[in-house]
C-alpha positions, 0 to 999 in steps of 0.5 A: 120093496125096500126103501127107495122102491128098490126090489132086493131080488128073488130067492128060491128057498129049497128044503124038504122040512116045511118048518125050515122053508117057512121060517126062512121064507118068512124072514126073507119076505119080511125083509122085502125079498120075493120068495119062491119055494121048493120042497125037493131038488127036482122041484127046485130045478123046475122052479129055477127054470120057471122063476129065474131067481137071483139066489138059491138057498138049498138044503143038501139032504132031500128026497127025490133029488138031493141038493148037490145034484140039483145045484149041479143041474141048475149051474149047468142050465143054459138059461141060468142067468148066473145067479148065486146058489148056496148049499151048505157043504157044496164045496166038499162035493166039488161044485163050489158055493155059487 
């Protein structure tokens, strides 16, 4: 919670590199965000369905399912509440950045 009791939101952090996931999650948590983590694209899609985050921060190059394909699946999920996703390089792959 931040000042005034407002919850700034839930963020799904997706990266196969544990160091990057931990660093990003720690920074967000220290600033009041609720953080959910996934280590690959397939796990990200599952966590997105379960947790319904407000924002997704995702790496592109990951095992099992890459970030581009995972973001496409998340965007096409009928249960998606319209949150924002950010995947560096997503525009170059034709899916936009949100």
